[in-house]
C-alpha angles and dihedrals in degrees: 000000000000126000093254093063092044093052092046093050093047093050089050092051091047093049093048090050093048091048092050092051092048091050091048097049102036109023100041112134116266114246122204129168094173139061125191125197152112127271122262096175135007115212135176097267105011146022129228108224135182115209146093139290114246114227115228102214099045108067094269096309117167117243138191101024126261114326134175113236138171115234117198125199135191138182092287093056109112115217116204119192117196111201122194114186119197136176111271110265097015093097116165097321094087111034090171089072093062105134101199142354119194141159128213141176113246137175129257086249090058090049090050090051091050090049090055092066103028140045099231132185110231124201110208121202126196137181096230135049103281098177113141093358117138094211137017142154120260120229089190138006122203129190138165127222124193112213123191117212 
């Protein structure tokens, strides 16, 4: 084999390797098991939300820009309500004065009741990759309410 063929084959192998590494690092599929957003509409068996997917590998960074999705729920969906009680008027300026922080499991009916009076941010968790899906089923729904004493 002459030197020209060896150099050509070596360059092709190097280019293929570099291309493979580039595809792996920069074009790997986005994986998201969470969606965070606010409700647009509350229905019997689902919610319409506008929000963002939360990317798993990048410290909960949002990806894809705001999107409207339909989130279904069933009897297996766990609903977690985080409650932060603070003294009236202290707001967020003095977090040392937080009286109580607790978490409790509630029903979908409780969540719907809370949504009637409040514009809440819901964090939806799913078992499968939901990135870029228009609809999916929640395994758990988490939200936080601030209550003034």
